[in-house]
TORTOR-74346 format. One record per residue: y, x, z of N, C-alpha, C, O in turn; residue in one letter. Coordinates in Angstrom, 1 decimal, m for minus. Each point is the difference from the previous one (the first is absolute). Example, Ala and Ser with C-alpha at 12.3 -4.5 7.8 and 13.67 -1.06 7.14 Angstrom:
BEGIN
((m5.7 13.2 7.8) (1.2 m0.9 0.0) (1.2 0.9 0.0) (0.0 1.0 0.7) 'A'),
((1.1 m1.4 m1.4) (1.1 0.9 0.0) (1.1 m0.8 0.8) (1.1 0.5 0.1) 'S'),
This chain:
BEGIN
((25.6 m52.4 76.4) (1.4 0.0 m0.1) (0.5 1.5 0.0) (0.9 0.3 m0.8) 'M'),
((m1.5 0.5 1.6) (0.4 1.4 0.0) (m0.3 0.7 m1.3) (0.8 0.8 m0.5) 'K'),
((m1.9 m1.2 m0.1) (m0.3 0.6 m1.3) (1.0 m0.4 m1.1) (0.4 0.8 m0.9) 'K'),
((0.1 m2.1 1.0) (0.9 m0.4 m1.0) (1.4 0.7 0.2) (0.6 0.4 m0.9) 'L'),
((m0.2 m0.3 2.2) (1.2 0.8 0.2) (m0.1 1.4 m0.3) (0.9 0.6 m0.6) 'I'),
((m2.1 0.0 0.8) (m0.3 1.4 m0.3) (0.2 0.1 m1.5) (0.7 1.0 m0.5) 'F'),
((m1.3 m1.8 m0.3) (0.1 0.1 m1.5) (1.4 m0.2 m0.5) (0.5 0.8 m0.8) 'A'),
((0.2 m1.7 1.4) (1.4 m0.2 m0.4) (0.9 1.2 0.4) (0.8 0.4 m0.9) 'A'),
((m1.0 0.1 2.1) (0.8 1.1 0.4) (m0.3 1.3 m0.7) (0.9 0.8 m0.3) 'L'),
((m2.2 m0.6 0.0) (m0.4 1.2 m0.8) (0.7 0.0 m1.3) (0.4 1.0 m0.6) 'V'),
((m0.3 m2.2 0.0) (0.5 m0.2 m1.3) (1.6 m0.1 0.1) (0.6 0.0 m1.1) 'L'),
((m0.1 m0.1 2.3) (1.4 m0.2 0.2) (0.9 0.8 m1.0) (0.6 m0.5 m0.9) 'L'),
((m0.6 1.8 1.2) (0.8 0.8 m0.9) (m0.9 0.6 m1.1) (0.6 0.5 m1.0) 'M'),
((m1.8 m0.7 1.1) (m0.9 0.5 m1.0) (0.1 m0.8 m1.3) (m0.5 0.3 m1.0) 'G'),
((1.1 m1.5 1.2) (0.1 m0.9 m1.2) (1.3 m0.3 m0.5) (0.2 m0.9 m0.8) 'G'),
((0.8 1.5 1.3) (1.3 m0.3 m0.4) (0.4 0.6 m1.3) (0.1 1.2 m0.1) 'C'),
((m0.1 m2.0 m1.0) (0.3 0.5 m1.3) (1.5 0.4 m0.1) (0.3 1.0 m0.6) 'S'),
((0.6 m1.8 1.2) (1.4 0.3 0.0) (0.4 m0.1 1.4) (0.2 m1.1 0.6) 'A'),
((0.1 2.3 0.0) (0.4 0.0 1.4) (1.5 m0.3 0.2) (0.8 0.5 m0.8) 'L'),
((m0.5 m1.4 1.7) (1.4 m0.2 0.3) (0.2 0.6 1.4) (m0.6 m0.3 1.0) 'D'),
((1.5 1.3 m1.0) (0.2 0.8 1.2) (1.5 m0.2 0.5) (0.9 m0.3 m0.8) 'T'),
((m0.7 0.5 2.1) (1.3 m0.1 0.5) (0.1 0.7 1.4) (m1.1 0.3 0.6) 'G'),
((2.3 0.0 m0.2) (0.2 0.8 1.2) (1.2 m0.6 0.8) (0.8 m0.6 m0.6) 'W'),
((m0.8 0.9 1.9) (1.1 m0.3 0.8) (0.0 1.1 1.1) (m1.0 0.4 0.4) 'D'),
((2.2 0.0 0.0) (0.1 1.0 1.0) (1.3 m0.1 0.7) (0.9 m0.6 m0.4) 'Y'),
((m0.8 1.3 1.6) (1.2 0.1 0.7) (0.9 1.1 m0.6) (m0.4 1.2 0.2) 'N'),
((1.5 m1.5 m0.8) (0.8 1.0 m0.6) (0.7 1.0 1.0) (0.5 1.0 m0.4) 'P'),
((m0.5 m1.4 1.7) (0.6 0.9 1.0) (m0.9 1.1 0.5) (0.4 0.8 0.7) 'E'),
((m1.7 m0.9 m1.1) (m0.9 1.0 0.4) (0.0 1.2 m0.9) (0.1 m0.1 m1.2) 'V'),
((m0.1 1.3 1.9) (m0.1 1.3 m0.7) (m1.5 0.3 m0.2) (m0.6 0.5 0.9) 'N'),
((0.1 m0.8 m2.1) (m1.4 0.2 m0.3) (m0.4 1.5 0.0) (m1.2 0.3 0.0) 'F'),
((2.1 0.6 m0.2) (m0.3 1.4 0.0) (m0.5 0.5 1.3) (m0.6 1.1 0.1) 'S'),
((0.8 m1.8 1.0) (m0.4 0.4 1.3) (m1.5 m0.2 0.2) (m0.6 0.6 0.9) 'Q'),
((0.0 m1.3 m1.8) (m1.5 m0.3 0.2) (m0.8 1.0 m0.8) (0.2 0.1 m1.2) 'Y'),
((m1.2 0.5 1.9) (m0.8 1.0 m0.6) (m1.5 m0.3 0.2) (m0.9 0.3 m0.7) 'K'),
((0.6 m1.0 1.9) (m1.4 m0.2 0.4) (m0.2 m1.5 0.1) (0.8 m0.8 0.5) 'H'),
((m2.0 0.4 m0.9) (m0.4 m1.5 0.1) (m1.4 m0.1 0.6) (m0.8 0.9 0.0) 'Y'),
((0.6 m2.1 0.4) (m1.3 m0.4 0.5) (m0.2 m1.5 m0.2) (1.0 m0.7 m0.2) 'A'),
((m2.2 0.3 0.2) (m0.3 m1.4 m0.1) (0.2 m0.7 1.3) (m0.2 0.6 1.1) 'W'),
((0.7 m1.8 m1.1) (0.1 m0.8 1.2) (m1.3 m0.1 0.7) (m1.0 m0.4 m0.6) 'V'),
((0.9 0.9 1.9) (m1.3 m0.1 0.6) (m0.5 m1.4 0.2) (0.7 m0.9 0.3) 'P'),
((m2.0 0.7 m0.6) (m0.6 m1.3 0.1) (m0.2 m0.4 1.5) (m0.5 0.8 0.8) 'A'),
((1.0 m2.0 m0.5) (m0.2 m0.5 1.4) (m0.6 m1.4 m0.1) (m0.1 m0.6 m1.1) 'T'),
((m0.3 0.1 2.2) (m0.5 m1.4 0.0) (1.0 m1.0 m0.5) (m0.3 m1.0 m0.7) 'K'),
((1.6 1.2 1.0) (1.1 m0.9 m0.4) (0.2 0.0 m1.5) (0.3 m1.0 m0.6) 'E'),
((m0.4 2.2 0.0) (0.3 0.0 m1.5) (m1.3 0.0 m0.8) (0.1 0.3 m1.2) 'N'),
((m1.2 m0.7 1.7) (m1.2 m0.3 m0.8) (m1.0 1.0 m0.1) (m0.8 0.1 m0.9) 'G'),
((0.7 0.8 1.9) (m1.0 1.1 m0.1) (m1.4 m0.6 0.0) (m0.9 0.6 m0.6) 'A'),
((0.7 m1.7 1.2) (m1.4 m0.6 0.0) (m0.2 m0.9 m1.2) (m1.2 m0.4 m0.3) 'E'),
((2.2 0.2 m0.5) (m0.2 m0.9 m1.1) (0.2 0.7 m1.3) (1.1 0.0 m0.6) 'Y'),
((m2.1 0.7 0.2) (0.0 0.8 m1.2) (m0.7 m0.8 m1.2) (m1.2 m0.1 0.0) 'Q'),
((2.0 m0.4 m0.9) (m0.6 m0.8 m1.1) (m0.7 0.9 m1.0) (m1.1 m0.4 m0.4) 'L'),
((1.7 1.5 0.0) (m0.5 0.7 m1.1) (0.2 1.5 0.2) (1.1 0.5 m0.2) 'N'),
((m2.1 0.1 0.6) (0.0 1.5 0.2) (0.3 0.7 m1.2) (0.7 1.1 0.0) 'G'),
((m1.2 m1.5 m1.2) (0.3 0.7 m1.2) (1.4 m0.1 m0.4) (0.6 1.0 m0.4) 'L'),
((0.0 m2.2 0.5) (1.4 m0.2 m0.3) (0.9 0.9 0.9) (0.9 0.7 m0.5) 'L'),
((m1.2 m0.8 1.8) (0.7 0.8 1.0) (0.0 1.5 m0.4) (1.0 0.7 0.0) 'D'),
((m2.2 m0.2 m0.3) (m0.2 1.4 m0.4) (0.8 0.3 m1.2) (0.6 1.1 m0.1) 'Q'),
((m0.7 m1.9 m0.9) (0.7 0.3 m1.3) (1.6 m0.1 0.2) (0.6 0.9 m0.6) 'R'),
((m0.1 m1.8 1.3) (1.4 m0.1 0.2) (0.5 1.3 0.8) (0.9 0.7 m0.4) 'V'),
((m1.6 m0.4 1.5) (0.3 1.2 0.8) (0.0 1.3 m0.8) (0.8 0.8 0.0) 'R'),
((m1.9 m0.6 m0.8) (m0.1 1.2 m0.8) (1.1 0.1 m1.1) (0.5 1.0 m0.2) 'E'),
((m0.2 m2.2 m0.4) (1.0 0.0 m1.0) (1.4 0.4 0.6) (0.8 0.7 m0.6) 'A'),
((m0.5 m1.3 1.8) (1.3 0.2 0.6) (0.0 1.5 0.5) (1.0 0.7 m0.2) 'V'),
((m2.1 m0.2 0.8) (0.0 1.4 0.4) (0.2 0.9 m1.1) (0.8 1.0 0.1) 'D'),
((m1.4 m1.2 m1.3) (0.2 0.8 m1.1) (1.4 0.0 m0.5) (0.6 1.1 m0.3) 'T'),
((0.0 m2.3 0.2) (1.4 m0.1 m0.5) (1.0 0.6 1.0) (0.9 0.7 m0.4) 'E'),
((m1.1 m0.9 1.7) (0.9 0.6 1.0) (m0.1 1.6 0.0) (1.0 0.6 0.1) 'M'),
((m2.2 m0.1 m0.3) (m0.2 1.5 m0.1) (0.7 0.5 m1.2) (0.6 1.0 0.0) 'A'),
((m0.7 m1.8 m1.1) (0.7 0.4 m1.3) (1.5 0.1 0.2) (0.7 0.8 m0.6) 'R'),
((m0.2 m1.7 1.5) (1.4 0.0 0.3) (0.4 1.0 1.0) (1.2 0.1 0.4) 'K'),
((m2.1 0.6 0.2) (0.3 1.1 1.0) (m0.1 m0.4 1.4) (0.4 0.7 0.9) 'G'),
((m0.9 m1.9 m0.6) (m0.2 m0.4 1.4) (m1.4 0.5 0.5) (m0.9 0.1 m0.7) 'Y'),
((0.9 0.2 2.0) (m1.2 0.5 0.7) (m0.5 m1.1 0.9) (0.7 m0.5 0.8) 'V'),
((m2.0 0.3 m0.9) (m0.7 m1.0 0.8) (m0.3 0.7 1.3) (m0.6 1.1 0.1) 'K'),
((1.0 m1.7 1.0) (m0.3 0.5 1.4) (m0.5 m1.1 0.9) (m0.1 m1.2 m0.4) 'V'),
((m0.2 1.5 1.6) (m0.4 m1.0 1.0) (1.2 m0.9 0.3) (1.1 0.4 m0.1) 'A'),
((m1.4 m1.6 0.5) (1.1 m1.0 0.2) (1.0 0.5 1.0) (1.2 m0.3 m0.2) 'A'),
((m1.6 1.0 1.2) (1.0 0.4 1.0) (1.0 1.1 m0.5) (1.0 0.2 0.6) 'K'),
((m1.4 0.5 m1.7) (0.8 1.0 m0.6) (0.8 m0.5 m1.2) (0.7 0.8 m0.6) 'D'),
((m0.8 m2.0 0.2) (0.5 m0.5 m1.3) (1.5 m0.4 0.2) (0.5 m0.4 1.0) 'A'),
((0.2 0.6 m2.1) (1.4 m0.5 m0.1) (0.0 m1.4 m0.5) (0.8 m0.9 0.4) 'D'),
((m1.8 0.6 m1.3) (m0.1 m1.3 m0.6) (m1.4 m0.5 0.1) (m1.0 0.7 m0.1) 'V'),
((0.9 m2.0 0.4) (m1.3 m0.7 0.0) (m0.2 m0.9 m1.2) (1.0 m0.7 m0.4) 'L'),
((m2.1 0.7 m0.2) (m0.3 m0.7 m1.2) (m1.0 m1.2 0.3) (m0.9 0.2 0.8) 'V'),
((1.2 m1.3 m1.3) (m0.9 m1.1 0.1) (0.0 m0.8 m1.3) (0.9 0.1 m0.8) 'N'),
((m2.0 m0.9 0.5) (0.0 m0.8 m1.2) (m0.6 m1.4 0.3) (m0.6 m0.2 1.0) 'Y'),
((0.9 m0.6 m2.0) (m0.5 m1.4 0.1) (m0.4 m0.4 m1.4) (0.7 0.3 m1.0) 'L'),
((m1.9 m1.0 0.8) (m0.4 m0.5 m1.3) (m0.2 m1.5 0.2) (m0.3 m0.5 1.0) 'T'),
((0.6 m0.2 m2.1) (m0.2 m1.4 0.0) (m0.2 m0.5 m1.4) (0.4 0.6 m1.0) 'K'),
((m1.1 m1.8 0.9) (m0.1 m0.6 m1.3) (0.5 m1.4 0.0) (m0.1 m0.7 1.1) 'T'),
((0.6 0.2 m2.2) (0.5 m1.4 m0.1) (m0.6 m0.6 m1.2) (0.0 0.6 m1.1) 'D'),
((m0.4 m1.8 1.2) (m0.5 m0.8 m1.2) (1.2 m0.6 m0.7) (0.9 m0.5 0.6) 'K'),
((m0.9 0.6 m1.9) (1.1 m0.6 m0.8) (m0.7 m0.8 m1.2) (m1.2 0.2 m0.3) 'R'),
((2.0 m1.1 m0.2) (m0.5 m0.8 m1.1) (0.9 0.1 m1.2) (1.2 0.0 0.2) 'F'),
((m1.7 0.0 m1.4) (0.7 0.0 m1.2) (m0.4 m1.3 m0.8) (m1.2 m0.2 m0.3) 'K'),
((2.2 m0.6 0.0) (m0.3 m1.3 m0.7) (0.6 0.2 m1.4) (1.2 0.2 m0.2) 'V'),
((m2.1 m0.4 m0.8) (0.4 0.0 m1.4) (m0.3 m1.3 m0.6) (m1.1 m0.5 0.0) 'D'),
((2.2 m0.1 m0.6) (m0.2 m1.3 m0.8) (0.2 0.3 m1.4) (1.1 0.5 m0.4) 'S'),
((m2.0 m0.8 m0.4) (0.1 0.2 m1.5) (m0.1 m1.3 m0.7) (m0.9 m0.8 0.2) 'I'),
((2.0 0.4 m0.9) (0.0 m1.2 m0.8) (m0.3 0.3 m1.4) (0.5 0.9 m0.6) 'N'),
((m1.4 m1.7 0.0) (m0.4 0.2 m1.4) (m0.5 m1.3 m0.6) (m0.2 m1.0 0.8) 'S'),
((0.1 1.0 m2.0) (m0.5 m1.1 m0.8) (0.9 m1.2 m0.1) (0.0 m0.9 0.9) 'G'),
((0.8 0.9 m1.9) (0.8 m1.2 m0.3) (m0.6 m0.7 m1.2) (m0.5 0.7 m0.9) 'M'),
((0.6 m2.0 0.8) (m0.5 m0.7 m1.1) (0.5 m1.4 0.0) (0.8 m0.4 0.8) 'G'),
((m1.2 m0.4 m1.8) (0.3 m1.4 m0.1) (m1.2 m0.8 m0.4) (m1.0 0.6 m0.4) 'Y'),
((1.1 m1.8 0.7) (m1.2 m0.9 m0.2) (0.5 m1.3 m0.7) (0.3 m1.0 0.7) 'S'),
((m0.3 1.0 m2.0) (0.3 m1.3 m0.7) (m1.2 m0.9 0.0) (m1.1 0.4 m0.6) 'P'),
((1.2 m1.6 1.1) (m1.1 m0.9 m0.1) (0.5 m1.1 m1.0) (1.1 m0.5 0.1) 'F'),
((m2.0 0.2 m0.9) (0.2 m1.1 m1.0) (m0.5 m1.3 0.5) (m0.9 0.0 0.8) 'W'),
((1.5 m1.0 m1.2) (m0.4 m1.3 0.4) (1.2 m0.9 0.1) (1.0 0.3 m0.6) 'G'),
((m1.1 m1.3 1.4) (1.1 m0.9 0.2) (1.2 0.7 0.6) (1.1 m0.5 m0.2) 'P'),
((m1.3 1.6 0.9) (1.1 0.7 0.6) (m0.1 1.5 m0.3) (m1.1 0.5 m0.3) 'R'),
((2.2 0.1 0.3) (0.1 1.4 m0.2) (0.1 0.6 1.4) (0.7 m0.5 0.9) 'W'),
((m1.4 1.7 m0.7) (0.2 0.7 1.2) (0.3 1.4 m0.4) (m0.8 0.6 m0.8) 'Y'),
((1.8 m0.1 1.3) (0.4 1.4 m0.3) (0.3 0.7 1.4) (0.9 m0.5 0.7) 'F'),
((m1.5 1.5 m0.4) (0.2 0.7 1.3) (m0.4 1.4 m0.1) (m0.6 0.5 m0.9) 'G'),
((0.9 0.2 1.9) (m0.4 1.4 0.1) (m0.8 0.2 1.2) (0.1 m0.7 1.0) 'G'),
((m0.8 1.8 m1.0) (m0.7 0.4 1.2) (0.2 1.5 0.3) (0.0 0.8 m0.9) 'S'),
((0.1 m0.5 2.1) (0.2 1.4 0.4) (m1.1 0.3 1.0) (m0.2 m0.8 1.0) 'I'),
((m0.5 1.8 m1.3) (m1.0 0.4 1.0) (0.5 1.1 0.9) (0.7 0.9 m0.5) 'Q'),
((m1.0 m1.0 1.7) (0.4 1.0 1.0) (m1.2 0.6 0.7) (m0.9 m0.7 0.4) 'S'),
((0.9 2.0 m0.3) (m1.0 0.7 0.7) (0.6 0.8 1.1) (0.9 0.9 m0.2) 'N'),
((m1.3 m1.1 1.4) (0.6 0.7 1.2) (m1.1 0.9 0.6) (m1.1 m0.4 0.3) 'T'),
((1.4 1.7 m0.1) (m0.9 0.9 0.6) (0.7 0.6 1.3) (1.1 0.4 0.0) 'Q'),
((m1.9 m0.4 1.0) (0.4 0.6 1.3) (m0.8 1.2 0.3) (m1.3 m0.1 0.0) 'V'),
((1.9 1.2 0.1) (m0.7 1.3 0.3) (0.4 0.4 1.4) (1.2 0.1 0.4) 'K'),
((m2.2 0.2 0.4) (0.2 0.6 1.4) (m0.1 1.5 m0.1) (m0.9 0.5 m0.7) 'E'),
((1.8 0.2 1.3) (m0.1 1.4 0.1) (0.6 0.5 1.4) (0.6 m0.8 0.7) 'Y'),
((m0.9 2.0 m0.4) (0.5 0.6 1.3) (1.0 1.1 m0.3) (m0.1 0.8 m0.9) 'E'),
((1.1 m0.7 1.8) (0.9 1.0 0.0) (m0.2 0.8 1.3) (0.0 m0.5 1.1) 'V'),
((m0.2 1.8 m1.2) (m0.2 0.9 1.1) (1.3 0.7 0.4) (0.8 0.4 m0.9) 'G'),
((m0.6 m0.1 2.1) (1.2 0.7 0.5) (m0.4 1.1 1.0) (m0.9 m0.2 0.8) 'T'),
((1.5 1.3 m1.0) (m0.1 1.2 0.9) (1.3 0.3 0.6) (1.0 0.2 m0.8) 'L'),
((m0.8 m0.2 2.1) (1.2 0.3 0.6) (m0.2 1.3 0.9) (m0.9 0.0 0.8) 'I'),
((1.8 0.9 m1.0) (0.0 1.3 0.8) (1.2 0.0 0.9) (1.2 m0.2 m0.5) 'L'),
((m1.4 0.4 1.8) (1.2 0.1 0.9) (0.0 1.4 0.6) (m1.0 0.6 0.4) 'D'),
((2.2 0.0 m0.3) (0.2 1.2 0.7) (1.0 m0.2 1.1) (1.1 m0.6 m0.1) 'L'),
((m1.6 1.0 1.3) (0.7 m0.3 1.2) (0.4 1.3 0.7) (m0.8 1.0 0.1) 'V'),
((2.1 m0.9 0.4) (0.4 1.2 0.7) (m0.9 0.1 1.3) (0.0 m1.0 0.8) 'D'),
((m0.6 2.1 m0.6) (m0.9 0.1 1.2) (0.7 0.0 1.3) (m0.6 m0.4 1.0) 'A'),
((1.8 0.9 m1.0) (0.8 0.0 1.3) (0.6 m1.3 0.4) (m0.1 m0.5 1.1) 'K'),
((0.6 m0.2 m2.1) (0.7 m1.3 0.3) (m0.9 m1.2 m0.2) (0.4 m1.1 0.4) 'T'),
((m1.5 1.3 m1.1) (m0.9 m1.1 m0.4) (0.7 m1.0 m0.9) (m0.4 m1.2 0.1) 'N'),
((1.4 1.6 m0.8) (0.7 m0.9 m1.0) (m0.5 0.2 m1.4) (m0.2 1.2 m0.4) 'K'),
((0.1 m2.3 m0.3) (m0.3 0.1 m1.4) (1.1 0.7 m0.8) (1.2 m0.4 0.1) 'L'),
((m1.5 1.5 m0.8) (1.0 0.7 m0.8) (m0.1 m0.2 m1.5) (0.9 0.2 m0.7) 'I'),
((m2.1 m0.5 0.3) (m0.3 m0.1 m1.5) (m1.2 m1.0 m0.2) (m1.0 0.1 0.7) 'W'),
((1.1 m0.9 m1.7) (m1.1 m0.9 m0.4) (m0.1 0.0 m1.5) (1.0 m0.2 m0.7) 'R'),
((m2.2 0.4 0.2) (m0.2 m0.1 m1.4) (m1.2 m1.0 m0.3) (m0.9 m0.2 0.9) 'G'),
((1.0 m0.5 m2.0) (m1.1 m0.9 m0.3) (m0.3 0.0 m1.5) (0.9 0.3 m0.8) 'A'),
((m2.1 m0.6 0.5) (m0.5 m0.2 m1.4) (m0.8 m1.3 m0.1) (m0.8 m0.3 0.9) 'A'),
((1.0 m0.4 m2.0) (m0.9 m1.2 m0.2) (m0.3 m0.2 m1.4) (0.8 0.5 m0.9) 'N'),
((m1.9 m1.1 0.6) (m0.4 m0.3 m1.4) (m1.2 m0.8 0.0) (m0.6 m0.3 1.0) 'G'),
((0.3 m0.2 m2.2) (m1.2 m0.9 m0.2) (m1.2 0.9 0.2) (m0.2 1.1 m0.5) 'V'),
((m0.8 m1.7 1.3) (m1.2 0.7 0.3) (m1.0 m0.2 m1.2) (m0.2 m1.2 m0.5) 'I'),
((m0.4 2.3 0.0) (m1.0 m0.1 m1.0) (m1.2 0.7 0.6) (0.0 0.7 1.0) 'R'),
((m1.1 m0.9 m1.7) (m1.3 0.5 0.5) (m0.3 1.4 m0.6) (m0.2 0.0 m1.2) 'D'),
((0.2 1.0 2.0) (m0.5 1.3 m0.5) (m1.4 0.2 0.6) (m0.2 m0.2 1.2) 'Y'),
((m0.7 0.7 m2.0) (m1.4 0.0 0.3) (m0.4 1.3 0.8) (m0.9 m0.1 0.8) 'K'),
((1.6 1.2 m1.0) (m0.5 1.2 0.7) (1.0 0.5 1.1) (1.2 m0.3 0.0) 'T'),
((m1.7 1.0 1.0) (0.8 0.5 1.0) (1.1 1.0 m0.5) (1.1 0.0 0.5) 'P'),
((m1.4 0.7 m1.6) (0.9 0.9 m0.6) (1.2 m0.7 m0.5) (1.2 0.4 0.1) 'Q'),
((m1.4 m1.5 m0.8) (1.1 m0.8 m0.5) (0.8 m0.6 1.1) (1.3 0.0 m0.1) 'Q'),
((m1.9 m0.5 1.2) (0.7 m0.5 1.1) (0.9 1.1 0.7) (1.1 m0.3 0.4) 'R'),
((m1.7 1.4 m0.2) (0.7 1.2 0.6) (1.2 0.3 m0.9) (1.1 0.3 0.5) 'I'),
((m1.3 m0.2 m1.8) (1.1 0.4 m0.9) (1.2 m1.0 0.1) (1.1 0.4 0.0) 'A'),
((m1.5 m1.7 0.0) (1.1 m1.0 0.1) (0.7 0.0 1.3) (1.2 m0.3 0.1) 'K'),
((m2.0 0.5 1.0) (0.7 0.1 1.3) (0.9 1.2 0.1) (1.1 m0.1 0.5) 'M'),
((m1.5 1.2 m1.1) (0.9 1.2 0.0) (1.3 m0.3 m0.8) (1.1 0.4 0.4) 'N'),
((m1.3 m1.1 m1.5) (1.1 m0.4 m0.9) (1.0 m0.9 0.8) (1.2 0.1 0.0) 'E'),
((m1.8 m1.1 0.8) (0.8 m0.9 0.8) (0.8 0.8 1.1) (1.2 m0.3 0.1) 'A'),
((m1.9 1.1 0.6) (0.7 0.8 1.1) (1.1 0.9 m0.6) (1.0 0.1 0.6) 'V'),
((m1.3 0.6 m1.7) (1.0 0.8 m0.6) (1.2 m0.8 m0.4) (1.1 0.5 0.2) 'T'),
((m1.3 m1.7 m0.8) (1.1 m0.9 m0.3) (0.8 m0.4 1.2) (1.2 0.0 m0.1) 'G'),
((m1.9 m0.3 1.2) (0.7 m0.5 1.2) (0.8 1.2 0.6) (1.2 m0.2 0.4) 'V'),
((m1.7 1.4 m0.4) (0.7 1.1 0.6) (0.9 0.8 m0.9) (0.5 1.0 0.3) 'L'),
((m0.3 m1.6 m1.5) (0.9 0.7 m1.0) (1.4 0.2 0.5) (0.6 0.9 m0.4) 'A'),
((m0.2 m1.8 1.3) (1.4 0.1 0.5) (0.0 0.4 1.5) (0.9 m0.3 0.7) 'N'),
((m1.9 1.1 m0.3) (0.0 0.6 1.3) (m0.1 1.5 m0.1) (m0.9 0.5 m0.7) 'F'),
((1.7 0.2 1.4) (1.2 m0.5 0.7) (1.1 m0.5 m0.9) (0.1 0.5 m1.1) 'P'),
((0.7 m1.5 1.5) (1.1 m0.4 m0.9) (0.9 1.1 m0.3) (0.3 0.8 0.9) 'P'),
((0.3 m0.9 m2.1) (0.9 1.0 m0.4) (1.4 m0.3 0.7) (0.4 m1.2 0.0) 'K'),
((0.3 2.2 0.5) (1.3 m0.3 0.6) (1.0 m0.6 m1.1) (0.0 0.5 m1.1) 'P'),
((0.7 m1.5 1.5) (1.0 m0.6 m0.9) (1.2 0.8 0.0) (0.5 0.5 1.0) 'E'),
((0.1 m0.3 m2.2) (1.2 0.8 m0.2) (1.2 m0.8 m0.1) (1.1 0.5 m0.1) 'K'),
């Protein structure tokens, strides 16, 4: 089971051909006050002992660290941070049902009676696929309140190499963090 989840989560953002991203944040927060960030420290309560996929964890954290540094944020120890970062990944199975109608015809039968009718052939295909989701949460370190949340989701595809998976994860994280910090509304 862990290997299945591992494969699905590694491919999570590595396979999204078209990412759907979105954000939500507290508009009353002054995001310019935040300069330093840290990852939420792992504890027994938040799953420190339950590590499904070390590769996925490493790739998400490296992608977020790179993007936060690009935006001018400095990674520090949790006790010195203004903002704490956490993430969640999940996969959902979905089904696509396609019904294709084809083949019309008639059948005249000769004999004592006439028969005229049509026939329609129907072909139904059911395809199972998975949608992967990456959620990033940013929490004010002093108040412990969520100030910003971003998410990306898309159909999971199979990428064969670690380089392809890393590139897609970087793309997903960049997409999620595209609106962080939020621009002040005028």
